[in-house]
TINUKE-988247 format. One record per residue (C-alpha): x, y, z. Coordinates in steps of 0.02 Angstrom, whole numbers, plus 50000, padded with zeros to 5 digits. Example, Ala and Ser with C-alpha at 12.3 -4.5 7.8 and 13.67 -1.06 7.14 Angstrom:
506154977550390/506844994750357/
! end
This chain:
577755554650586/576345565050658/575935581950582/576135589750755/577915583650769/578805569050851/577745559450978/578735549551107/578055537651238/579445535651366/579575524751522/580805524651667/580585515251830/582015520651944/583115535951977/584545530651862/583295528151720/582475544951758/584165553251738/584465544551571/582695548951516/582875567251562/584495568651463/583735559751313/582205570851316/583305586451324/584285579751175/582715576551073/582075594051112/583735601351056/583665592050890/581805593550851/580765609450862/579165599750893/579195584851009/577915578951137/578105566351277/576925554351364/577375540651487/578105537351659/579615545251742/580295554851888/580835572751925/582205573651792/580955568851656/579615580151730/580845594651713/580895591051526/578995591451509/578375574051555/576765572751655/577015555351727/575465544351721/575845537951896/577235539252025/578805530951957/579245524352131/577875511152111/579075502351991/580645503352099/580485485652167/581935473452169/582085455252219/580835441052220/580325443652401/579925461952366/579055458952199/577865444952249/576725455152364/576555468352228/576455456652079/574605459152040/574765477952054/576305478351942/575445467151815/573975479251810/575155493951787/576015484851643/574335482451556/573795500451589/575445507551525/575425496951368/573625501951331/574065520351353/575555518551235/574475510151103/573135523551120/574425537451105/575065530550939/576825537150965/578165537950832/579275528550954/579135519651121/580705521751227/580905510451378/582345513751498/583135499651597/581935491551726/581775476651607/580495466851710/579255480951684/579865489451525/580065474351414/578365467451463/577585484051411/578555483851247/577985466051211/576145470951229/576365486851127/577265477650986/575915464150984/574565477450962/575365485350808/577045489950736/577605503850852/579475506350845/580205500851013/581875507051081/582645500651242/583955511351331/585275501151427/585755484451352/585535468951461/587175462051527/587135446851413/589035447751401/589085443351587/587685430651608/586055424051534/586455427451350/584755420851298/583965437151358/584495446051199/583555434251082/582005435351191/582115454251194/582295455151005/580495449150984/579865466151039/581345478251034/581955485850869/583385496550932/584505496751086/585475511451157/587035504451242/588055512151382/589625501951347/590635501251185/590775482151184/588885479151189/588255482451010/588905466050935/587915456051063/586295465251023/586575464950835/586905446150839/585165444050915/584365454250774/584215471650850/584985487950793/586145494750927/587115510950953/588395514551088/587895531851151/589085534451296/588905532051483/588085545751588/589545545551711/590595555351585/589365569951593/589375570851783/590375584951866/591965580151960/592695589452108/594355598452091/595865597952207/595315613652301/593625605852343/594495590052401/595635600052516/594145609752584/593255593252622/594755586652717/595055602752815/593215604752864/593225587352944/594925588353027/595685575252911/597095586052847/598455575852762/597985559252844/597725544352727/595865543452684/594915527452644/593205528752563/592005514352603/590485511252492/589495496152554/588065497552428/586425506652400/585175493252453/584775487652629/585165469352592/586875473752521/587335484852668/586755471952795/587815458552712/589375468752669/589555481452809/590135468952943/591495462352827/591985479852772/592025485752954/593175471353001/594305475552854/594365493752912/594875488053088/596335478353014/596855493252908/596815505453054/597845493253157/599125493753016/598965512552985/598375521053147/598175538153064/596965531252931/595295540452920/593685533752844/592295542052745/590655533752694/589585542852564/587885534652598/586515531952468/584845539652518/583895523252549/585215516952672/585925532952748/585225529952923/585755511752918/587535516052864/587685529053002/587115516553134/588195502053072/589785512453057/589675520653230/590825508053310/592085507253169/593905512053183/594545526853083/593335540153152/592085537553009/591315552752924/589625548652846/589095559652699/587205560152714/586255564152552/584915573052655/586175586952689/587055585452521/585625588552400/586745594652258/588005580552281/589455592652301/590065585152465/590005567552395/591005572752241/592285581452352/592425565652458/592735555052303/594135566652251/594855567952427/594995549152457/596655540652430/595855523752401/594095516252402/593345499852459/591725497852362/590335485552329/590275479352150/589245490352033/589265506451934/590095515352079/591755509152008/591445520951861/591125535651978/592775531752064/593665530651896/592935547551847/593685554852006/595315545351976/595155536752145/596025519652151/594915505852217/594655488352282/592995479752242/592165467052356/590465458752352/589505443852418/587725437252410/586745423352493/587425405852464/586085400852339/586295416152229/588175414152241/588055396052180/586845399752038/587665415551973/589405408151993/588935394351871/588105406351748/589415420051745/590295421751576/591665434151626/593185432951740/592895450051820/591345459451878/592195476451890/591675488351751/593355497351750/594225480751716/592985476251579/592985492951487/594865495451498/595185477251454/596365475851603/596235467351771/597095480551876/595675483152001/595765469552135/594125461152176/593575449852318/591965441352267/590945427552350/592015416552462/593465428752439/592455442852518/593475441052676/594085454952791/595905449052795/596005447252606/595145463952577/596285473152698/597825465852614/597135471252444/596825489052504/598585490352576/599315484452412/598345497652314/598855511152439/600685506452414/600545508452224/599025519452186/599605524452012/599435506651948/597595509751911/597775527351839/597955522651656/596525510151662/595355522851743/595805536251615/595575523951471/593885518751542/593265536651543/593915539451366/593055523851301/591425528551387/591395545151295/592255558151403/592715573451301/591405569451168/589595574351142/588435572951292/587725555151303/585925561651308/586185570851145/587055555751067/585595544851121/584365557051043/585325557250879/585345538250876/583465537150904/583085549850767/584335542450643/583465525550644/581665531550638/580795527250474/580555542550363/
! end
């Protein structure tokens, strides 16, 4: 280790990774009196002292159609970042999620020497493409996992792995008074409230919103006093507002532009009686707020066919997986149908407590009530560094 203290080269390529990186950096600073950072990140990491080498948003590209026009530029950034990491001679390289970028950088850095490489967020090899773990093990020494069932998969491929807790357990949750205030301010009162979450990417919203809107129409026909709230993700807020204008249920859109601190969104989560959500980590946010849910998702026919054949699990909902139950109904692929979804929501509304134990167990298993995940991640990194 350097005489000037711990030197960390750290990389994040999207907002969720920036949040993980900022918490990890704070944890390392709390545990070590001398630590310096180089690398790439966003505002959360900048707040902990990182001067990003370029704007992290350059790396926030998803999907083949989006990546291809920027491929040469991304390839150049991979080479530049790897060269900078090698030149810095850090005690540890930490890459956070964004595997298409991060793992390519790690591969080049490892090939140039014997820098210790840590990757934060295990690939979902338990769900599909298990061969990714063995490929990753060629350049990654240590994995920080968000889910308690992931370490055996990583260790079987030859990497050290520590479960460090999921960041959702460290997020604030609204209380009953904030939920009541949210309802009263929007004239909802005691009416049943359905939260609709059609995704955070334009492609998802375009595909799911028409089905979700049709499901809402069926639900309002069944329950005329039903109200609807849509907390929109920043990249799709305008789109969600436009698409939901003609929906039944007098939709209330929570726009992140006017909810910078996220307090309104958290209050909406707590205020909702039930949620209809796209598949993803939002199920964990709902579990944290103890909001019962129905999950629905679809993709284009080709992706549906390919992924359907490759999938290794019988559920895609994280609450079901972590709690080892199947209490959250899901309508995936050909089952993503308005009539089926509406029937599922009505069933959950008639027995909302059926999911309560599974949601509580999920939060417990992800680390709620324990040490902050960022600090746990920092301890894990330090514990496995060579003396």
